C-alpha positions as CSV (number, residue, x, y, z in Angstrom):
1,M,-7.5,21.8,-5.9
2,D,-6.1,19.5,-3.2
3,S,-8.5,16.7,-4.1
4,V,-7.4,16.9,-7.8
5,L,-3.7,16.8,-6.8
6,G,-4.4,13.8,-4.5
7,E,-6.2,11.9,-7.2
8,A,-3.3,12.6,-9.6
9,R,-0.8,11.3,-7.1
10,Q,-3.0,8.2,-6.5
11,S,-3.1,7.5,-10.2
12,I,0.6,7.8,-10.6
13,W,1.1,5.5,-7.6
14,D,-1.3,2.9,-9.0
15,L,0.4,3.0,-12.4
16,Q,3.8,2.4,-10.8
17,W,2.5,-0.6,-8.9
18,K,0.8,-2.1,-11.9
19,S,4.1,-2.2,-13.8
20,L,5.9,-3.5,-10.8
21,R,8.0,-6.7,-11.2
22,P,7.0,-8.5,-8.0
23,V,10.6,-9.6,-7.2
24,E,11.5,-5.9,-6.6
25,L,8.9,-5.4,-3.8
26,T,11.3,-4.5,-1.0
27,E,13.5,-2.2,-3.1
28,V,10.4,-0.5,-4.6
29,L,9.0,0.2,-1.1
30,K,12.4,1.8,-0.1
31,Q,12.2,3.9,-3.3
32,K,8.6,4.9,-2.4
33,V,9.7,6.1,1.0
34,K,12.4,8.2,-0.6
35,Q,10.1,9.7,-3.2
36,N,7.0,10.3,-1.1
37,F,7.7,10.1,2.6
38,E,11.3,10.8,3.5
39,S,10.9,14.5,4.3
40,Q,8.2,13.7,7.0
41,M,10.7,13.2,9.9
42,I,9.5,9.7,10.4
43,H,11.8,6.7,10.2
44,Y,10.5,4.0,7.7
45,P,12.5,0.8,8.3
46,I,11.7,-1.9,5.7
47,E,12.9,-5.5,6.2
48,A,12.5,-8.8,4.4
49,F,12.9,-12.2,6.0
50,G,13.4,-15.4,4.2
51,P,14.4,-15.7,0.6
52,P,12.3,-13.2,-1.4
53,C,9.8,-14.8,-3.8
54,E,8.3,-13.4,-6.9
55,L,4.8,-12.3,-6.0
56,I,1.8,-12.6,-8.3
57,P,1.4,-9.1,-9.9
58,E,-2.1,-8.5,-8.6
59,V,-0.9,-9.4,-5.1
60,A,2.0,-7.0,-5.4
61,H,-0.3,-4.2,-6.5
62,S,-2.9,-4.8,-3.8
63,L,-0.1,-5.1,-1.1
64,G,1.3,-1.8,-2.4
65,F,-2.1,-0.1,-2.0
66,I,-2.4,-1.5,1.6
67,I,1.1,-0.5,2.6
68,R,0.6,3.0,1.2
69,E,-2.7,3.4,3.0
70,A,-1.2,2.2,6.2
71,W,1.7,4.6,5.9
72,V,-0.5,7.6,5.1
73,N,-3.0,6.8,7.8
74,A,-0.3,6.5,10.4
75,R,1.4,9.7,9.3
76,R,-1.9,11.7,9.3
77,H,-3.6,10.3,12.4
78,A,-1.1,8.7,14.7
79,G,1.9,11.0,15.0
80,P,4.5,8.3,15.0
81,T,8.3,8.6,14.9
82,E,8.6,5.2,13.2
83,I,6.6,3.1,10.7
84,R,8.1,-0.3,10.3
85,T,7.3,-2.6,7.4
86,E,8.3,-6.3,7.4
87,L,7.8,-8.9,4.6
88,H,8.1,-12.5,5.7
89,Y,8.5,-15.0,2.9
90,G,7.7,-18.4,4.3
91,P,7.3,-21.8,2.8
92,T,3.6,-22.0,3.3
93,Q,2.6,-18.5,4.2
94,F,3.5,-14.9,3.2
95,L,3.2,-12.4,6.1
96,L,3.3,-8.6,5.8
97,T,3.3,-6.3,8.9
98,V,3.1,-2.5,9.1
99,S,3.5,-1.2,12.6
100,D,3.9,2.3,14.0
101,N,4.7,3.7,17.4
102,G,2.0,6.4,17.2
103,K,-0.9,7.1,19.5
104,G,-3.0,4.1,18.5
105,M,-6.7,3.8,18.0
106,N,-9.8,1.9,19.0
107,V,-10.0,-1.0,16.6
108,G,-13.4,-1.3,15.1
109,N,-14.1,2.5,15.2
110,E,-12.6,3.1,11.8
111,A,-15.3,5.2,10.1
112,R,-15.4,5.6,6.3
113,V,-15.0,9.3,5.5
114,A,-16.7,10.4,2.3
115,G,-14.3,10.2,-0.7
116,K,-11.7,8.2,1.4
117,W,-11.3,4.5,1.6
118,G,-8.8,4.1,4.4
119,V,-9.2,0.9,6.4
120,A,-12.3,-0.2,4.4
121,G,-10.2,0.0,1.2
122,M,-7.4,-2.1,2.8
123,R,-9.9,-4.7,3.9
124,Q,-11.4,-4.8,0.4
125,R,-7.9,-5.2,-1.2
126,A,-7.0,-8.0,1.2
127,L,-10.2,-9.9,0.4
128,K,-9.5,-9.5,-3.3
129,I,-6.2,-11.4,-3.0
130,K,-7.5,-14.0,-0.5
131,A,-5.5,-12.5,2.4
132,N,-6.4,-12.1,6.1
133,L,-6.0,-8.6,7.4
134,T,-5.9,-7.9,11.1
135,I,-5.5,-4.7,12.9
136,S,-4.3,-4.5,16.5
137,S,-4.1,-1.3,18.4
138,R,-4.8,0.4,21.7
139,P,-4.8,4.1,22.4
140,G,-1.3,5.2,23.3
141,E,0.4,2.0,22.1
142,G,0.6,2.3,18.3
143,T,-1.0,0.2,15.6
144,T,0.0,-3.0,13.8
145,I,-1.6,-4.1,10.5
146,E,-0.9,-7.7,9.6
147,I,-1.7,-9.3,6.2
148,S,-1.2,-13.1,5.9
149,M,-1.9,-15.4,3.1
150,D,-1.1,-18.8,1.8
151,S,2.1,-18.9,-0.3
152,A,0.1,-20.5,-3.1
153,N,-2.0,-17.4,-3.4
154,A,1.0,-15.0,-3.0
155,Y,3.9,-16.4,-4.9
156,A,4.1,-16.7,-8.7
157,R,6.1,-20.0,-8.1
158,V,6.0,-21.8,-4.8
159,P,9.6,-22.7,-3.9
160,A,10.8,-26.0,-2.6
161,R,10.2,-26.4,1.2
162,S,13.7,-27.3,2.1
163,K,15.1,-24.0,1.0
164,F,12.7,-22.1,3.3
165,T,12.2,-24.2,6.4
166,S,15.2,-23.1,8.5
167,L,15.1,-19.5,7.4
168,F,11.3,-19.3,8.1
169,R,11.7,-20.8,11.6
170,V,14.5,-18.3,12.4
171,S,12.3,-15.4,11.2
172,R,9.3,-16.6,13.2
173,W,11.5,-17.1,16.3
174,R,12.8,-13.5,15.9
175,A,9.2,-12.2,15.7
176,W,8.1,-14.3,18.7
177,N,11.2,-13.2,20.7
178,R,10.5,-9.5,20.0
179,E,7.1,-9.9,21.5
180,Q,8.4,-11.5,24.7
C-alpha cells in the first residue's frame, strides 16, 4: 500500500513540474515545501541570487526532481534541522545547491536500493540536461549537492551580460565569504 501511495505522489509531483512555467521556480519550490515538507520540523530556506531567468522547461523539470530527491534523502537519512536550497542565476552559468546540516555520509557509498533511484536518479537527470552534479559530505558534517551548468543549456533566453555581471560577482563573493 505504501508503495502505491508513493508512486501516486511521485506522479502528481511530476505532473506539477511538467506544467511548470520556469520563471516561477523559486516560488514553486516554496509552495512545494508548504505542501509536502513543512510539517517535518525542518527549516527549508530557499534563496535566489541574481536576476531570475526563465529556465528551459526540461531543465526546470529535471531540477525539480533533483531537488525533491535531495530533500527527501536528507529528511530520511540525515536527520537535519535545516535543508537550504540556493539558485544562482549567473551570466554564463546557472548554479543550484542543496545543503543540509545533517549527519553526512561517505560520498561514493550511495548504493541503489531496489525500486529507488536516489543519488543514481539525480545523476541521471543531471546528465540528461548537460549539468555537472557534485556531492560533498563527510560523516557528521552534512551534505551539499551542487548542480552547475552553462547558462546556454539552462536559460530559455540568455540575458545580456551587463545586467548580470555585478550581481553575479556579489553572489559569488557571498558564497566564497560564507566558506571562509
